C-alpha positions as CSV (number, residue, x, y, z in Angstrom):
1,X,58.0,113.2,180.0
2,X,58.9,113.7,176.3
3,X,58.2,111.7,173.2
4,X,58.8,111.3,169.5
5,X,57.0,109.6,166.6
6,X,58.3,109.4,163.1
7,X,56.8,107.4,160.2
8,X,59.2,105.6,157.9
9,X,57.4,106.7,154.8
10,X,54.5,109.0,153.8
11,X,52.5,105.8,153.1
12,X,52.9,104.6,156.7
13,X,51.9,107.8,158.5
14,X,48.9,105.9,159.7
15,X,50.7,103.0,161.4
16,X,50.7,100.8,164.4
17,X,53.3,102.4,166.7
18,X,51.7,104.1,169.7
19,X,52.4,105.4,173.2
20,X,50.2,106.7,176.0
21,X,50.7,108.2,179.5
22,X,47.6,108.8,181.8
23,X,46.8,109.3,185.4
24,X,45.1,106.3,187.0
25,X,44.5,108.1,190.2
26,X,46.3,110.8,192.1
27,X,49.0,108.3,193.2
28,X,49.7,106.3,190.1
29,X,50.5,106.9,186.4
30,X,50.0,104.4,183.5
31,X,52.7,104.2,180.9
32,X,52.2,102.4,177.6
33,X,54.1,101.9,174.4
34,X,53.4,99.4,171.7
35,X,53.5,98.3,168.1
36,X,50.6,96.7,166.2
37,X,51.2,94.5,163.2
38,X,50.3,95.9,159.9
39,X,49.8,99.5,158.6
40,X,47.1,101.8,157.5
41,X,43.5,102.2,158.7
42,X,43.2,98.6,160.1
43,X,46.4,99.1,162.3
44,X,45.2,102.5,163.4
45,X,41.8,101.0,164.5
46,X,43.5,98.2,166.4
47,X,45.8,100.7,168.0
48,X,42.9,102.8,169.2
49,X,41.1,99.7,170.6
50,X,44.2,98.5,172.5
51,X,45.0,101.9,174.0
52,X,41.4,102.3,175.1
53,X,41.3,98.7,176.5
54,X,44.5,99.3,178.5
55,X,43.1,102.5,180.0
56,X,39.7,100.9,180.9
57,X,41.3,97.9,182.6
58,X,43.9,100.1,184.4
59,X,41.1,102.4,185.7
60,X,39.4,99.2,187.2
61,X,42.5,98.9,189.4
62,X,44.1,95.9,187.7
63,X,47.9,95.4,187.8
64,X,49.9,95.4,184.6
65,X,49.8,91.6,184.0
66,X,46.1,91.5,184.4
67,X,45.5,94.6,182.2
68,X,47.4,92.9,179.4
69,X,45.8,89.5,179.9
70,X,42.3,91.1,179.6
71,X,43.6,93.1,176.6
72,X,44.8,89.8,175.1
73,X,41.4,88.2,175.5
74,X,39.8,91.2,173.9
75,X,42.1,91.0,170.9
76,X,41.2,87.3,170.4
77,X,37.6,88.3,170.0
78,X,38.0,91.5,168.0
79,X,40.9,91.0,165.7
80,X,41.8,88.6,162.9
81,X,43.8,85.6,163.9
82,X,47.0,86.9,162.3
83,X,46.9,90.2,164.2
84,X,49.2,90.7,167.0
85,X,50.9,93.5,169.0
86,X,53.9,94.0,171.3
87,X,53.1,96.2,174.3
88,X,55.0,97.5,177.3
89,X,52.6,98.7,180.1
90,X,53.6,99.9,183.5
91,X,52.2,101.6,186.5
92,X,54.5,104.2,188.1
93,X,54.0,105.5,191.6
94,X,56.0,108.8,192.0
95,X,55.7,108.9,195.7
96,X,58.0,105.9,196.2
97,X,59.5,105.4,192.7
98,X,57.8,102.0,192.3
99,X,57.5,100.8,188.7
100,X,55.4,97.7,188.2
101,X,55.5,96.6,184.5
102,X,54.6,93.9,182.0
103,X,56.4,93.6,178.7
104,X,54.4,91.6,176.3
105,X,57.0,90.7,173.6
106,X,58.1,94.3,173.4
107,X,61.8,95.3,173.1
108,X,63.4,95.7,176.6
109,X,62.7,99.1,178.3
110,X,65.9,100.9,179.4
111,X,66.6,102.7,182.7
112,X,69.4,105.2,182.7
113,X,70.8,105.2,186.2
114,X,73.8,107.1,187.6
115,X,76.3,104.3,186.8
116,X,74.5,102.0,184.4
117,X,71.8,101.6,181.7
118,X,69.6,98.7,182.9
119,X,67.4,96.5,180.6
120,X,63.8,95.6,181.7
121,X,63.4,92.3,179.8
122,X,60.0,91.3,178.5
123,X,57.9,89.2,181.0
124,X,55.3,87.8,178.7
125,X,54.6,86.8,175.0
126,X,53.2,89.3,172.5
127,X,49.5,90.1,172.5
128,X,47.1,88.4,170.2
129,X,49.3,85.3,169.5
130,X,48.2,82.8,172.2
131,X,44.9,82.2,173.9
132,X,44.7,81.8,177.7
133,X,48.2,83.2,178.1
134,X,49.5,84.2,181.5
135,X,51.1,87.7,181.6
136,X,53.4,88.0,184.6
137,X,54.6,91.4,185.7
138,X,57.8,92.5,187.4
139,X,58.9,95.4,189.5
140,X,61.8,97.8,189.8
141,X,62.4,101.2,191.4
142,X,63.2,104.5,189.7
143,X,65.4,106.8,191.7
144,X,64.9,110.6,191.5
145,X,67.6,111.0,188.8
146,X,66.7,107.9,186.8
147,X,65.2,108.0,183.3
148,X,62.9,105.4,181.8
149,X,63.4,105.0,178.1
150,X,60.7,103.2,175.9
151,X,60.9,102.6,172.2
152,X,59.5,100.5,169.4
153,X,61.5,98.0,167.3
154,X,62.1,100.5,164.5
155,X,64.9,101.8,166.7
156,X,67.0,98.7,167.3
157,X,66.1,97.1,164.0
158,X,67.2,100.0,161.9
159,X,69.5,98.7,159.1
160,X,72.8,99.6,157.5
161,X,73.2,96.9,154.8
162,X,72.9,93.7,156.8
163,X,73.9,95.3,160.1
164,X,71.3,96.2,162.7
165,X,71.5,99.2,164.9
166,X,71.1,97.0,167.9
167,X,70.8,97.3,171.7
168,X,74.4,98.2,172.4
169,X,74.3,101.4,170.3
170,X,71.0,102.4,171.9
171,X,72.4,101.9,175.4
172,X,75.4,104.0,174.5
173,X,73.3,106.9,173.3
174,X,71.2,106.7,176.4
175,X,74.3,106.5,178.6
176,X,75.7,109.6,177.0
177,X,72.6,111.8,177.0
178,X,72.1,113.8,180.3
179,X,68.9,115.6,179.6
180,X,65.6,113.9,179.3
181,X,64.3,116.5,176.9
182,X,67.1,115.8,174.4
183,X,66.9,112.0,174.5
184,X,64.2,111.2,171.9
185,X,65.9,113.5,169.3
186,X,69.4,112.2,170.1
187,X,68.2,108.6,169.7
188,X,66.4,109.3,166.4
189,X,69.2,111.3,164.9
190,X,71.7,108.5,165.7
191,X,69.5,105.8,164.1
192,X,68.9,108.0,161.0
193,X,72.6,108.6,160.7
194,X,73.3,104.9,161.1
195,X,70.8,103.9,158.5
196,X,71.9,106.7,156.1
197,X,68.4,108.2,156.4
198,X,66.8,105.0,155.0
199,X,64.4,104.0,157.8
200,X,62.3,100.9,157.1
201,X,60.0,101.0,160.0
202,X,58.1,103.6,162.0
203,X,59.7,104.8,165.3
204,X,58.1,105.8,168.6
205,X,60.2,106.8,171.6
206,X,58.9,107.7,175.0
207,X,61.1,109.0,177.8
208,X,59.8,109.4,181.4
209,X,61.6,110.7,184.6
210,X,60.3,110.5,188.2
211,X,60.7,114.3,188.6
Protein backbone atom coordinates (compact mmCIF):
# COMPACT_ATOMS: atom_id res chain seq x y z
CA UNK A 1 0.00 0.00 0.00
CA UNK A 2 1.11 3.55 -0.69
CA UNK A 3 -0.71 6.86 -0.37
CA UNK A 4 -0.49 10.60 -0.95
CA UNK A 5 -2.36 13.64 0.36
CA UNK A 6 -1.84 17.20 -0.87
CA UNK A 7 -3.80 20.29 0.15
CA UNK A 8 -4.68 22.71 -2.63
CA UNK A 9 -3.75 25.71 -0.47
CA UNK A 10 -2.26 26.44 2.93
CA UNK A 11 -5.73 27.46 4.11
CA UNK A 12 -7.15 24.02 3.27
CA UNK A 13 -4.51 21.92 5.04
CA UNK A 14 -7.29 20.89 7.41
CA UNK A 15 -9.75 19.49 4.90
CA UNK A 16 -12.24 16.77 4.20
CA UNK A 17 -10.25 14.31 2.06
CA UNK A 18 -9.28 11.15 3.93
CA UNK A 19 -8.22 7.53 3.58
CA UNK A 20 -7.84 4.60 5.95
CA UNK A 21 -6.59 1.01 5.79
CA UNK A 22 -7.12 -1.32 8.75
CA UNK A 23 -7.20 -4.99 9.62
CA UNK A 24 -10.71 -6.22 10.41
CA UNK A 25 -9.47 -9.65 11.35
CA UNK A 26 -6.62 -11.88 10.25
CA UNK A 27 -8.40 -12.71 7.02
CA UNK A 28 -9.75 -9.35 5.87
CA UNK A 29 -8.65 -5.74 5.41
CA UNK A 30 -10.86 -2.64 5.39
CA UNK A 31 -10.03 0.02 2.78
CA UNK A 32 -11.62 3.49 2.82
CA UNK A 33 -11.25 6.73 0.93
CA UNK A 34 -13.61 9.67 1.11
CA UNK A 35 -14.28 13.36 0.75
CA UNK A 36 -16.37 15.38 3.21
CA UNK A 37 -18.01 18.61 2.06
CA UNK A 38 -16.47 21.78 3.42
CA UNK A 39 -13.09 22.71 4.84
CA UNK A 40 -11.51 23.57 8.14
CA UNK A 41 -12.19 22.29 11.65
CA UNK A 42 -15.79 21.27 10.93
CA UNK A 43 -14.77 19.09 7.97
CA UNK A 44 -11.92 17.58 9.99
CA UNK A 45 -14.32 16.74 12.82
CA UNK A 46 -16.76 15.11 10.40
CA UNK A 47 -13.93 13.18 8.79
CA UNK A 48 -12.85 11.78 12.15
CA UNK A 49 -16.39 10.70 12.99
CA UNK A 50 -16.94 9.00 9.62
CA UNK A 51 -13.62 7.13 9.75
CA UNK A 52 -14.33 5.97 13.31
CA UNK A 53 -17.87 4.91 12.43
CA UNK A 54 -16.73 2.88 9.42
CA UNK A 55 -14.14 1.10 11.54
CA UNK A 56 -16.61 0.39 14.34
CA UNK A 57 -19.31 -0.99 12.03
CA UNK A 58 -16.70 -2.99 10.11
CA UNK A 59 -15.37 -4.57 13.32
CA UNK A 60 -18.95 -5.70 14.03
CA UNK A 61 -18.71 -7.89 10.92
CA UNK A 62 -21.02 -5.86 8.67
CA UNK A 63 -20.51 -5.99 4.89
CA UNK A 64 -19.63 -2.73 3.08
CA UNK A 65 -23.17 -1.78 2.13
CA UNK A 66 -24.39 -2.16 5.69
CA UNK A 67 -21.37 -0.29 7.07
CA UNK A 68 -22.16 2.72 4.88
CA UNK A 69 -25.91 2.52 5.55
CA UNK A 70 -25.23 2.70 9.29
CA UNK A 71 -22.73 5.51 8.75
CA UNK A 72 -25.34 7.39 6.72
CA UNK A 73 -27.82 7.13 9.61
CA UNK A 74 -25.19 8.43 12.02
CA UNK A 75 -24.50 11.40 9.76
CA UNK A 76 -28.20 12.25 9.65
CA UNK A 77 -28.20 12.54 13.44
CA UNK A 78 -24.82 14.17 13.98
CA UNK A 79 -24.31 16.57 11.05
CA UNK A 80 -26.09 19.60 9.66
CA UNK A 81 -28.59 18.91 6.90
CA UNK A 82 -26.34 20.37 4.21
CA UNK A 83 -23.36 18.16 5.11
CA UNK A 84 -22.52 15.21 2.90
CA UNK A 85 -19.62 12.95 1.96
CA UNK A 86 -18.56 10.65 -0.83
CA UNK A 87 -16.99 7.41 0.37
CA UNK A 88 -15.59 4.22 -1.14
CA UNK A 89 -15.35 1.41 1.39
CA UNK A 90 -14.18 -2.13 0.59
CA UNK A 91 -13.28 -5.34 2.36
CA UNK A 92 -10.37 -7.16 0.76
CA UNK A 93 -9.54 -10.80 1.50
CA UNK A 94 -5.91 -11.47 0.47
CA UNK A 95 -6.28 -15.24 0.63
CA UNK A 96 -8.59 -15.38 -2.39
CA UNK A 97 -8.32 -11.85 -3.84
CA UNK A 98 -11.99 -11.09 -3.13
CA UNK A 99 -12.89 -7.40 -2.99
CA UNK A 100 -16.38 -6.50 -1.78
CA UNK A 101 -17.04 -2.78 -2.08
CA UNK A 102 -19.60 0.00 -1.85
CA UNK A 103 -19.02 3.30 -3.59
CA UNK A 104 -21.27 5.97 -2.10
CA UNK A 105 -21.20 8.72 -4.72
CA UNK A 106 -17.42 8.52 -4.88
CA UNK A 107 -15.45 8.68 -8.16
CA UNK A 108 -14.95 5.21 -9.68
CA UNK A 109 -12.10 3.16 -8.27
CA UNK A 110 -9.65 1.82 -10.83
CA UNK A 111 -8.09 -1.63 -11.07
CA UNK A 112 -4.91 -1.92 -13.11
CA UNK A 113 -4.87 -5.40 -14.65
CA UNK A 114 -2.40 -6.95 -17.05
CA UNK A 115 -4.40 -5.94 -20.13
CA UNK A 116 -6.82 -3.23 -18.96
CA UNK A 117 -7.67 -0.55 -16.42
CA UNK A 118 -11.15 -1.35 -15.11
CA UNK A 119 -13.56 1.06 -13.43
CA UNK A 120 -15.50 0.09 -10.31
CA UNK A 121 -18.54 2.30 -10.68
CA UNK A 122 -20.37 3.78 -7.66
CA UNK A 123 -23.06 1.50 -6.26
CA UNK A 124 -24.93 3.97 -4.03
CA UNK A 125 -25.68 7.68 -3.52
CA UNK A 126 -23.44 9.89 -1.43
CA UNK A 127 -23.62 9.80 2.36
CA UNK A 128 -25.69 12.29 4.30
CA UNK A 129 -27.94 13.34 1.43
CA UNK A 130 -30.87 10.94 1.65
CA UNK A 131 -32.47 9.29 4.69
CA UNK A 132 -33.33 5.58 4.68
CA UNK A 133 -31.17 4.99 1.61
CA UNK A 134 -30.12 1.50 0.52
CA UNK A 135 -26.40 1.03 -0.05
CA UNK A 136 -25.82 -1.99 -2.31
CA UNK A 137 -22.36 -3.46 -2.55
CA UNK A 138 -20.64 -5.19 -5.44
CA UNK A 139 -17.78 -7.64 -5.78
CA UNK A 140 -14.72 -8.20 -7.94
CA UNK A 141 -11.47 -10.13 -7.68
CA UNK A 142 -7.92 -8.81 -7.56
CA UNK A 143 -5.28 -11.00 -9.16
CA UNK A 144 -1.81 -11.27 -7.68
CA UNK A 145 -0.46 -8.60 -10.06
CA UNK A 146 -3.48 -6.27 -10.03
CA UNK A 147 -3.41 -2.83 -8.40
CA UNK A 148 -6.37 -1.01 -6.85
CA UNK A 149 -6.26 2.77 -7.29
CA UNK A 150 -8.47 5.04 -5.17
CA UNK A 151 -8.56 8.84 -5.31
CA UNK A 152 -10.68 11.86 -4.48
CA UNK A 153 -12.35 14.13 -7.01
CA UNK A 154 -9.52 16.67 -6.87
CA UNK A 155 -7.73 14.36 -9.31
CA UNK A 156 -10.21 14.06 -12.18
CA UNK A 157 -11.65 17.56 -11.62
CA UNK A 158 -8.31 19.38 -11.88
CA UNK A 159 -8.75 22.27 -14.33
CA UNK A 160 -6.84 23.78 -17.22
CA UNK A 161 -9.03 26.66 -18.25
CA UNK A 162 -12.41 25.08 -18.87
CA UNK A 163 -10.92 21.63 -19.53
CA UNK A 164 -11.04 18.92 -16.86
CA UNK A 165 -8.24 16.42 -16.30
CA UNK A 166 -10.83 13.66 -16.59
CA UNK A 167 -10.98 9.90 -16.32
CA UNK A 168 -9.27 9.04 -19.61
CA UNK A 169 -6.05 10.81 -18.59
CA UNK A 170 -6.07 9.15 -15.19
CA UNK A 171 -6.56 5.72 -16.75
CA UNK A 172 -3.63 6.34 -19.08
CA UNK A 173 -1.29 7.27 -16.22
CA UNK A 174 -2.39 4.19 -14.28
CA UNK A 175 -1.95 2.02 -17.38
CA UNK A 176 1.58 3.33 -17.96
CA UNK A 177 2.82 3.01 -14.37
CA UNK A 178 4.27 -0.39 -13.53
CA UNK A 179 5.27 0.13 -9.90
CA UNK A 180 2.78 0.55 -7.06
CA UNK A 181 5.24 2.70 -5.09
CA UNK A 182 5.50 5.22 -7.93
CA UNK A 183 1.83 5.56 -8.79
CA UNK A 184 0.59 8.24 -6.33
CA UNK A 185 3.44 10.59 -7.23
CA UNK A 186 3.06 9.87 -10.96
CA UNK A 187 -0.66 10.70 -10.81
CA UNK A 188 -0.10 13.83 -8.73
CA UNK A 189 2.74 15.11 -10.91
CA UNK A 190 0.59 14.63 -14.00
CA UNK A 191 -2.40 16.56 -12.65
CA UNK A 192 -0.14 19.36 -11.39
CA UNK A 193 1.48 19.65 -14.82
CA UNK A 194 -1.95 19.59 -16.49
CA UNK A 195 -3.28 22.33 -14.20
CA UNK A 196 -0.12 24.44 -14.47
CA UNK A 197 0.38 24.00 -10.72
CA UNK A 198 -2.96 25.66 -9.95
CA UNK A 199 -4.87 23.00 -8.02
CA UNK A 200 -8.32 24.08 -6.82
CA UNK A 201 -9.11 21.12 -4.60
CA UNK A 202 -7.33 18.82 -2.18
CA UNK A 203 -6.08 15.48 -3.49
CA UNK A 204 -5.89 12.10 -1.79
CA UNK A 205 -4.63 8.98 -3.58
CA UNK A 206 -4.49 5.47 -2.13
CA UNK A 207 -2.96 2.55 -4.02
CA UNK A 208 -3.29 -1.05 -2.81
CA UNK A 209 -1.95 -4.31 -4.23
CA UNK A 210 -2.80 -7.89 -3.17
CA UNK A 211 0.88 -8.68 -2.55
